[in-house]
C-alpha positions in Angstrom: 3.8 1.8 22.5 0.5 -0.2 22.1 -2.3 0.8 20.4 -5.9 0.9 22.1 -9.1 -1.2 21.2 -10.7 2.3 19.6 -7.3 3.7 18.1 -7.0 0.4 16.4 -10.6 0.7 15.0 -10.1 4.6 14.0 -6.8 3.8 11.8 -8.5 0.8 10.4 -11.6 2.6 9.4 -9.9 6.1 8.6 -7.6 4.3 6.1 -11.1 2.7 4.1 -12.7 5.8 3.9 -9.5 7.8 3.0 -9.4 5.2 0.1 -12.5 4.9 -0.8 -12.6 8.9 -0.8 -9.8 8.9 -3.3 -11.6 6.4 -5.7 -12.4 7.4 -9.3 -16.4 6.4 -9.6 -17.1 7.7 -13.8 -20.5 6.4 -14.0 -23.1 9.0 -13.3 -25.6 6.5 -11.7 -23.1 5.2 -9.1 -22.1 9.0 -8.0 -25.6 9.8 -7.5 -26.3 6.8 -5.7 -23.5 7.2 -3.1 -24.1 10.6 -2.9 -28.3 9.6 -2.0 -26.6 7.0 0.7 -23.9 9.3 1.9 -26.9 12.1 2.6 -29.2 9.3 3.7 -26.6 8.0 6.5 -24.7 11.1 7.1 -27.5 14.2 7.1 -30.8 14.8 7.4 -33.8 17.2 6.1 -34.5 20.1 7.6 -37.1 22.9 7.5 -35.5 26.2 7.7 -38.3 28.9 6.9 -40.6 27.1 5.3 -37.9 25.5 3.2 -36.1 22.2 3.3 -32.4 22.2 4.0 -30.3 19.6 3.3 -27.4 18.9 6.3 -24.7 16.3 6.0 -22.1 15.7 8.8 -18.7 14.0 8.3 -15.5 13.4 10.2 -12.8 13.9 7.0 -11.9 17.0 5.5 -11.4 14.7 2.0 -15.0 13.3 2.3 -16.6 16.6 2.5 -14.7 17.6 -0.9 -15.9 14.5 -2.6 -19.9 15.2 -1.6 -19.5 19.2 -2.3 -17.9 18.1 -5.7 -20.3 15.6 -6.6 -23.7 17.7 -5.6 -22.1 20.6 -7.8 -21.1 18.3 -10.7 -23.9 15.8 -11.1 -27.0 18.3 -9.5 -25.9 21.8 -10.0 -26.0 23.1 -6.6 -23.7 25.6 -4.4 -23.3 23.9 -0.9 -21.8 25.7 2.1 -18.9 24.2 4.2 -18.6 24.8 8.0 -15.5 23.2 10.2 -16.3 22.2 13.7 -13.5 21.8 15.7 -12.7 19.1 18.3 -13.9 19.3 21.5 -13.0 17.2 24.6 -16.4 15.1 24.2 -15.5 14.7 19.8 -12.1 13.8 18.6 -11.3 15.1 15.4 -12.8 18.3 13.6 -16.3 17.6 11.8 -17.4 19.0 8.4 -20.8 19.8 8.1 -22.3 20.3 4.6 -25.7 22.7 3.9 -27.4 23.1 0.9 -29.9 25.8 1.9 -31.3 27.9 -1.4 -31.4 24.3 -3.6 -32.2 21.8 -0.5 -35.5 20.9 -1.8 -34.3 20.6 -5.6 -31.9 18.1 -4.2 -33.8 16.0 -1.8 -35.8 15.3 -4.5 -33.2 14.5 -7.2 -31.5 12.1 -4.8 -34.5 10.5 -3.8 -34.6 11.6 -0.1 -38.1 13.2 -0.6 -41.2 11.7 -2.8 -43.3 13.7 -5.3 -45.4 15.2 -2.1 -41.7 15.7 -0.3 -42.1 12.9 2.5 -39.1 11.5 3.5 -37.9 8.5 2.3 -37.2 6.1 5.3 -35.0 3.5 3.5 -32.7 4.0 0.4 -34.4 5.8 -2.6 -36.2 3.7 -4.9 -33.9 4.7 -7.6 -30.9 3.0 -5.4 -32.5 0.4 -4.4 -34.4 -1.2 -7.8 -30.7 -0.1 -10.0 -28.1 -1.9 -10.9 -25.7 -4.0 -8.8 -23.1 -0.8 -9.1 -25.7 0.9 -7.8 -25.6 -1.2 -4.5 -22.2 -1.1 -4.3 -22.1 2.7 -4.6 -25.0 2.9 -1.8 -22.7 0.7 0.5 -19.6 3.2 -0.3 -21.5 6.1 0.7 -22.8 4.3 3.8 -19.6 3.8 5.2 -18.0 7.2 4.1 -21.0 8.1 6.3 -20.9 6.4 9.1 -19.1 3.1 9.0 -16.3 1.2 10.8 -13.7 -1.8 10.7 -12.5 -3.9 13.6 -9.3 -5.7 13.8 -9.6 -9.2 12.5 -10.0 -11.8 15.0 -13.1 -13.6 16.4 -15.0 -10.1 17.6 -13.9 -8.8 13.5 -16.5 -6.9 12.1 -17.8 -4.4 9.5 -20.5 -2.2 11.1 -22.6 0.8 9.5 -24.7 2.8 11.8 -28.0 3.9 10.7 -30.2 6.9 10.9 -33.4 4.2 11.2 -34.4 0.8 10.9 -35.6 1.0 7.6 -32.7 2.5 6.0 -30.7 -0.6 7.8 -32.9 -3.1 6.3 -32.6 -1.2 3.0 -28.8 -1.8 3.6 -29.2 -5.2 4.3 -31.1 -5.6 0.8 -28.3 -4.1 -1.0 -25.7 -6.2 0.6 -27.7 -9.6 -0.3 -27.6 -8.0 -4.1 -24.0 -8.3 -4.2 -24.1 -11.9 -2.4 -23.2 -10.9 1.1 -25.3 -11.9 4.3 -25.4 -9.2 6.3 -27.6 -8.6 9.7 -29.8 -5.4 10.8 -29.4 -5.1 14.7 -30.4 -2.6 17.3 -27.8 -1.7 19.8 -28.6 0.7 22.9 -31.0 2.1 20.5 -29.1 2.6 17.6 -29.8 1.1 14.4 -26.8 -0.7 12.9 -25.7 -3.5 10.0 -23.3 -5.7 10.9 -20.9 -8.0 8.8 -19.2 -10.4 11.1 -17.9 -13.0 8.7 -14.1 -12.5 7.9 -14.6 -13.5 3.8 -17.4 -11.4 3.9 -15.9 -8.4 5.0 -12.8 -9.2 2.6 -15.0 -9.3 -0.1 -17.6 -6.4 0.5 -14.5 -4.2 0.6 -13.3 -5.3 -2.5 -17.0 -4.5 -4.3 -16.7 -1.3 -2.4 -13.0 -0.5 -4.2 -10.6 -0.2 -1.1 -8.4 -2.7 -3.0 -5.4 -1.3 -0.5 -7.1 -1.7 2.7 -8.4 -5.4 1.6 -4.3 -6.2 1.4 -3.6 -4.6 4.8 -6.5 -6.6 6.4 -6.2 -9.6 5.1 -2.9 -9.6 6.0 -3.4 -8.4 9.6 -5.8 -11.2 9.5 -3.4 -13.8 8.2 -1.0 -12.8 11.1 -3.6 -13.3 13.6 -4.7 -16.8 12.3 -0.7 -17.7 12.3 -0.5 -16.5 16.1 -3.4 -18.5 16.7 -2.6 -21.9 15.3 1.1 -21.0 17.1 -0.7 -20.8 20.4 -3.3 -24.1 19.9 0.3 -26.0 19.2 1.7 -24.5 22.1 -1.0 -25.5 24.5 -1.4 -28.6 22.8 2.4 -29.3 23.4 2.1 -27.5 27.2 -0.7 -30.4 27.8 1.2 -33.1 26.5 4.0 -32.1 28.9 1.5 -32.3 31.3 0.3 -35.4 31.1 3.6 -37.1 30.6 4.6 -35.8 34.0 1.7 -37.0 35.6 2.1 -40.4 34.3 5.7 -40.2 35.0 4.8 -39.5 38.9 1.5 -41.9 38.7 4.5 -44.1 37.7 7.2 -43.9 40.4 4.7 -43.6 43.0 3.1 -46.8 41.9 6.4 -48.6 41.9 7.4 -47.0 45.7 4.4 -49.1 46.5 5.3 -52.2 44.8 8.6 -52.2 46.6 6.8 -52.0 50.0 4.6 -54.8 48.9 7.4 -57.2 47.5 10.3 -55.8 49.8 13.5 -58.4 49.2 11.6 -60.6 46.8 11.9 -58.7 44.0 14.4 -59.5 41.2 17.7 -57.5 40.5 16.8 -56.8 37.2 13.1 -55.4 38.2 14.4 -54.0 41.2 17.0 -51.8 39.2 14.4 -50.7 36.9 12.1 -49.5 40.1 14.8 -47.6 41.6 15.1 -45.6 38.3 12.1 -44.8 38.2 11.7 -43.7 41.9 14.7 -41.6 42.1 13.9 -39.8 38.5 10.5 -39.2 39.4 9.7 -36.8 36.1 12.0 -38.7 33.5 10.8 -39.8 30.4 11.1 -43.9 29.8 14.0 -42.7 27.2 15.8 -41.4 29.9 15.5 -43.8 32.2 16.8 -46.7 29.9 20.0 -44.3 29.2 20.4 -44.1 32.8 20.1 -48.0 33.3 23.7 -49.8 33.3 24.1 -51.1 30.6 21.9 -48.8 28.7 18.3 -50.0 27.9 15.9 -49.0 25.0 12.5 -47.1 26.4 10.7 -50.0 25.7 12.5 -52.7 27.8 12.9 -50.8 30.6 8.8 -50.2 30.5 8.7 -53.5 30.3 10.3 -54.3 33.5 7.9 -51.7 35.2 5.1 -53.3 34.0 6.0 -56.6 35.4 7.2 -54.9 38.9 3.6 -53.7 39.3 2.1 -56.4 37.8 3.9 -58.7 40.3 3.0 -56.6 43.2 -0.6 -56.2 42.3 -0.9 -59.8 42.1 0.9 -60.3 45.9 -1.4 -57.3 47.4 -4.6 -59.4 45.8 -3.2 -62.6 47.9 -2.2 -60.6 51.0 -5.4 -58.4 50.7 -4.1 -55.4 51.1 -3.9 -52.1 48.8 -2.2 -52.7 45.7 -0.3 -50.0 43.8 -2.6 -47.5 42.5 -4.5 -47.6 46.2 -2.7 -44.2 47.1 -2.9 -42.4 43.5 -5.2 -38.9 43.4 -7.7 -38.8 40.9 -6.0 -36.4 38.9 -2.7 -39.1 38.8 -5.4 -42.0 37.9 -6.8 -39.8 35.2 
């Protein structure tokens, strides 16, 4: 059974997210950067009863468990979890994590609000200005939050859906720090960060820690390239065969005209070569040579056909009548 494009994208994306959420990260700064990016890209800040509430919506139970554990371990806050079952529009359950009592403290600790409780539009300053491992962690969090990976090929891409243009530009900046070219673009009113180069996608997945997924993705990429090469070679062979067939048909038509021009004046050895060409219109010169009596090389039969045509064209010029190419269509002449 063939999978649709969306199914393939979902399968590859889920595989990467699953691996990233199982990745053991020990450095506190990296864990904090990942949490900040996860909350920024998959959540938001709400005001409820005058208090800031942090809310994050994820598409996998493993991702939700990882985030809740990090919030508890790193910041000491409890969180609530609500599971929203799949509906007609959404496939798969959604997992909503809320930090209500300590929402304001968490928002400040993760750098999602400044000292005046104003929301940060891009990524928190401590992530932007932190070490390289924080840039990797921010990308890891962003991918777990809203990333997707498509099948390798001409249209392959790794994309992150962003909460706004500032967040998209901040993520592009983090990619640049990792030596990876990413582009921010708006598609139908939604801000995205996109990486299309296959080598860059592989390099980023490696930096994020998705080593199993990189191997699987590269294998698919290699298989696709092998298939594409095979198709190009097949198309090349087909084109050569078509050219050879056209040349044989054109030669057969010219020989027919040469016979008409020369009539009974054709030398026997040239006449034999000409009749072979007419009677076996799409045969190769090598095949024609093997049909001759006695057999001859392809160069010998090609030479006889050339002399026959030259003789006929010379005779046509003397008589002022159309030569051997007169009746050929443009595609046969080409």
